[in-house]
Structures are given as C-alpha cells and as structure tokens.
N, C-alpha and C positions, 0 to 999 in steps of 0.2 A: 651464572647461567640459569635460565629457567627451563622448564620442561620442553618447551617448543624449540629451544636452541639445539636439542639433541636430535631433532628430526633431520634427515639428510638434507643437504643444501639443495639437491635437485628437486626435492619435494617443496621446500620453502620458497623456491624461486618459480614455481608453477604459476602461470597466469590462468585463472579458471576460464573454462569455456563460457562464452557469452551467447546465450540463446536470443532469439528474436523477442522484442519487448511484448509482453502479454497485453491483451486488450484491456483487462481490468486495471493494470498498472497505469497505462496511458490515461484511461478514464479518470482515475483518482488524481493523477498529476494535473490534469487540465480541467477537471470538473465537468467532464463530458458524460453523456449517457452512453453506456457501452454499446447500445444498438446503433449509435452514430459512428462507431469506429470500425474500420475494416483493417484486418491484418493480412498483409501480403509479404510477410517477412520470413516465414519458416517452411515454405514449400509444402504446406498442408493441402489436402484435397478440398477444393472449394465446394464440392458436392456433399461433403460430410462423410458419413460412414456407409458402407454397404448395408442396405436394409436387412439382408439375411443375417449379417453379422450382428446388427443391432438387436434383432429379435433373439438371437441365440444368447447374447450377453445378458439381456434382460431376464431371460428364463434362468440363466445360471446364477443370478443373484441370490436365489433361494439357498444355494449351497456354499455361500462364502464363509461359513463357519468352519468348513473343512479345508485342509491343505489341498493344493492342486496336485495333479499327477506329476511328480517330479521328473519323470522320464518323457513326458509329453507324447505318450505312445500314439494316440489317435492323430495328432497333428503330424507327427513324424511319418506315420503310415500314409497319410494323404500326400505329404510332400514327396515321399518315396515313389508313390504311384505317379504323381504329376511329372516329376523330373527324371524318372527311371534311374534312381539311385537306391542303394541299400539304406535301410534305416541307420545302420552303423556309420554311414557317411555324413550324418546330419547332426549339427549342434544347434540347439534352440537358445535364443538370447533375449534379454530384456531390451529389445530393439537391436538393430545390427551394430550399434555402438558397443554393445556388450560383447559381441563376437570379436570386434577389433581389440577390445581390452583383453579378452581371453587369449587371443593369439600373441599379444605382446607379453603377457604374463608367462606363457609357456615357452616362448622361443627367445626372449630377450633377457638380458641381465646387465649389470654395470660393466662397461667395456665393450659390449656388443653394439651393433649398429643397425639402423633401419634407413632405407632410402624411400623418399617420396618426392613429389614434384612441388615446386613453387606454385602458389595459388591453389593447392589441394586442400581437401577437407581438414579443418582445424583439429579434429580429434586425432589424426595420425601423429603429429608431433607431441600432442598431449599424452597419449598412452606410451609413447617412447620415453619421454622425460620422466613419467611416473615410475618407470622401472630403473631409471638411472642410466639408460643406454644413450647412445649418441645418434642424433637425427642428422641425416644428410639430405639437405634440400637441394634439388637439381633445378637450375633455372628453366622456366617454362619456355615453350616454343609457341608463339602466337596464342598465349594464354592456356595452351594445352600441354599434355605430357610429351616431353622429348624422350621417347623410349630408348633410342640408342645411347643418349647421354646418361640416362638412368642406369642402363646396363654397364656403362663404363664407370659409373660412380660406385659400383659394388666393390667392396674390399673383402679380404679374408674374414673380417669381423662381422660382416653383414649377414644377418639372419632373416630379415624380412624386407620385402619391397611392397609398398602400398601403391596400387593403381586404381584410380576411380574412372569409370567409363559408363555413362557420362560423368564428367567431373563437376563437383559442387565446390565453389560457386560460379565457375565460368561457363558451365554447360557444354564444354568441348568434349569431343568423342574421339577415342582411338579406334582405328579401323580393326576389323577382325583379323585381317592379314598381318597388321603390325603387332597386334597382341599375340597372335600365334607365333610369329617370328621371335618375339621376345621370350616366350615360354620355351621355345626350342633352344635358345642360346643361353638362358640363365642356368646357373649351376643348380643341381638337384638338392643341394644342401641349403638353399635359400628358399624360404616360403614366400610365394607370391600371393598377396591378398588382393583379389580383384573385387573391388567394391561396386556392386551393381544395384545400388539403392533406387536408381531411376530407370532401370532396365525396361520396365513396362511402358514407359513413355516413348520408347524408340519405335520408329517404323519397322516393319518386319524386315525390310531390306538391310537395315542397319544393325540388326541383332546378331551378335556373334554366337556361335554354337559352343559357348564356353563350357557348358555342363558336360558336353561330350568329351571335352579335353581332360576331364578328371580321370578317364580311363588311361590316358597317356602320361599325365604328369602327376606324380604323387606329391609334389610340392605346391599344388594349387589349392587355394581356399577361395571360394566364391561366397560373398556375403550379399544378402538381400533383406528387404524389410517389408513389413505390413503397414508402415507408417505413411507411405506416400499414396500410391494409386488405390490401395485398399481402404484408406481413410481411418487407420487405427493408431494414429500417432499417440493418442492419449493413454492407450493401454500397453504400449511398448512391447512389441513382438518382432523379432527378426530371426534369421537363421543363417547358418553357414553350411556349405557343401564342400567336402574335401575327402581325402583318403581316410579309410577307417582308422589307421594308426594315428594320424593327426587328430582326428575327431576324438579318439580315445583319450589322448593327452589333454585336449581342451576340456573335455567333460570332467576330467579329474579335478580341475581347478574351478569349474563352474559352480556358482553358489547353489545350494539346494533350493528348489522351488523358485528359480530365477524368473520364471514366467508365470504370471497369475492364472488362476482358473478362468477368470473373465477373459484374459488375453488368449488363452488356449482355445476356448470355444469360439471366440470372435474370429480368430485367425482361421480356424477350421472352416467356419461358415463363409468367410470372405473368399476363401480359396475357390469355393464353388460358384461364386457370383460373377460369372463371365459377363453378364449384361452390365453390371455396375462398372466393371473394369473398362468395357468398351465405351460406355458413356463418358467415363473420366478421361479416357484417351482422346475421344472426339472433342470434348470440351476444351481440352488442353491445346489441341491443334488449332481450333478456331480462335482461342484466346491468344495464342502465340502470334497468329496473323494480325489480330486486332492490335496487340501491343507493338509489334514491329512496324505496322503501318503508322501507328501513332508516333512512334519515335522518328520515323522518316519525315512526317509532316512537321515535327518540331525541330528537325535538324539535329537530332541527338544520336550519337554513335552507340551501338550496342554490340555485344559479342554474340554471334549466332549460337543458339542453344538447342541441345537435344534433351533437356530436362523439362521440368514444369516451372521454370523460372528463367529470367533474363537479367544479366548484368549490363548496366548501361553507364556510359561515361558522362559525368556532369561537365558542362562547358566551363572553360576558364581554368584557373589554377586550383590546387587541391583545397584551398581554403573555402571554395564555393560548395564543396560536397557536404560538410556538416550544416551549412546554411540551408541547402535544399532539403536535407534530411529533417532538420528541425521544422522547416516550413510545412513539410508534409505531415509531420506529427501534429502541428498546430491545426491542421485541416482534418485531423482524425484518420490519417492514412499511415500505416506502419509498414516500412520497408526495411531492408537490411544494409547497414553500412559495412564496408569491406576493408577497412583499414587494417584489421588483424590479418588479412590475407595479402598484405602488401599491394593493395589496390586502392590507394587513397583517393583516386579520382572517380571511383565507381560506387554505385549502389546496386543492390539486387532486388528485383521485384518478383514475387510469385505470380504465376498466371492465375487469375481469379475468375469469378463469374463475369459475364459480359458487362453487367452494371458496375461491378467493382473495377474492372479494367478501365471502363469509361471514366469513373470518378477519379481513379489514379491519374490518368492522362490529363484530365482537367486540372487536378491539383498540382501536377508536375508543371504544367504550363504556367500556372499562377506562381509557383515557386521560382521558376526560371525568370519570370517577369520581374520578380522582386530583386534579382541580381543586377538588373539593368540600371 
C-alpha cells in the first residue's frame, strides 16, 4: 500500500467540482485571442464589479503586507445594520461555498445524513461526501425542489437539509409560503441551509422574508454571496446568517483570515452601491427577455429561471448536447454543460450583455444547424 491508499475511501472517490471553462484556457486550446471569447458559463456579472468596490480594493492594495481583520468587524457591522441581525449571527466566508463547507464540518460526520434535491448545486453532495456522511438526493419536481418529498426523506440520522432558492442550475424558485411551511414542519434538530446566492435577482414580489424567520427558527442558516450581483466573484466573499449558537460553532472551525483584506473592503463598499445593484438587476431582466425570445424563435425549450442564467434543452437525443457545446466553444462562446447535474440534454447560459446574448444566440443557431 502507498500513502494515498490510507486516505478514506469517501475521499478517494470524490469527483472534484468542475467550474466553467476559463477564457484563457479556451483561448490557449483553440489559438484564439482572449478578447474574441465570451464566457457565459459561471453566472458572473456581465457589468463587472461595482465601481465603489473597485476603488476601495485598489486603495487597499497598499496594505496587503498586513493580515486582514480576522473577525471582519466592519463588514459584519454593515451586514448587521443592513439585515437587522446581531453581528453574532453572522459568519463570513471565502465565498458562500465556504459557508456550506463550514456547516457540513460542524454538523456532519460519518454515518450522519444530509438531504438535497436532484439537480441542485453540485457543492452540496461534495461537502457531504467530504465528511463521509450520506447524501440523500430527492427526485426533483419539474426541475425544482419537491419540498414535501424532501421533508419525508429526513431520517433520524439527518442533520442538514440544503435548499437553494433560486436553484442553480435550473433557476427554479420555491415560494415563500412553501419554504415557511417546510421550516414549520422540519425538526429543530435538523439544520436547514437556505442558499440564496441569487436572491438579489428576484423581483420584490418573489423575495421571501427569510431573514425575519431567523427569530423563529434557530435551525435556519441563510447563505448569500458577493460573487453574483455585486460582481466580486474573483475575491471570494460570502456570508451566512443564523442563530448565534450555530454561528459560534461554525466560527470555531472557520480558518483564520478566511476572507482577504481586499475582499473585506470590496464587499463593504459593494454593499453601499445600490445603483450598481439596480443596474445589474435591470440588465439581467432585459437579457432574460432577449434570451427567452431567442429560444422561442429557434424552437428551443428552456426552464423558466429566476436567476441570472437559463438552462435550455438541446434538440434530439443526449448525444447532441456535447456536439452543440463543442460547436459553441469553437465559435468562442463558453456555456456550461449539465451532465453532472443529471441533465444530459441541457446546457446553461449566463445572461450577458446585449451584444453577448446576441452573439450566443447566433452561435447557437449555427451549432443547431450543424446537427441537421
């Protein structure tokens, strides 16, 4: 036996998370100029970064020789004021993925179980397997969460339920009434992780008052991110809101300085940039209409989405999906294949700028024509 054979089987059998293909990688592979490639694969903000955040981060570069504030005091204070929660209820993370990982490390162990939906974010089963716990995948309902079935799937060993609303990669949304009903019925000894990474893209009428539920449910953890609407994906800042006792445990296993000084000041400034958030929301709404209209004209089915992305079905059998994906790559357009999400007929496209959406639709039409 060699050293690696002594690693637990549940570690050795992990399939690593596959991010969207970087622009530089495709440019190298195909000999393209990077400026000719558009990436619509990772649900990034096509407007870039909040100008206020960008200025703050540039100014903070002078202090990168110093460690960041490990407590994130100023960012926590701003989040506390924004969401009307105590600082003791906040956990800061290296992206919201970090918060998901912390929750798993605190509440799971070999033999424990976690429940999540089919077609849900790939990180959920990953953090569960990383601990050696058992993942319970509940069949989706119309590509969305079947909350009653997820409730029924809970066993005495279940310690976490992951719920994404809107869900990535399908864009489906669980209603506030359904979510609240779930919280009222679930056992208080099961942590419900409500992943709201795309919350800011929801119309006001569809936004649940989930943060207010924290006063009622001590077993609720809400996760959000600065990677999407705030445009800070590259500096990795996310946060969790929960009961102080839960936050205390999660902060015990959180790595020191898990959020960089650049990330802390960028997130703090981005939080104040309401104009940028509104522009991002408006662009996304317009782009969503542009893409769905394009799909309609091309006769392509798609899943109605509440995020900043759309999953669409490639015509024909599943062998056509990689062909269309590769054709788009050859044309310098990066989207996301969804085979790992048990959606072999689908690809996911991020809503981009008007010009990017137009180029994607033209490239997609060409790719579909090659199948004929």
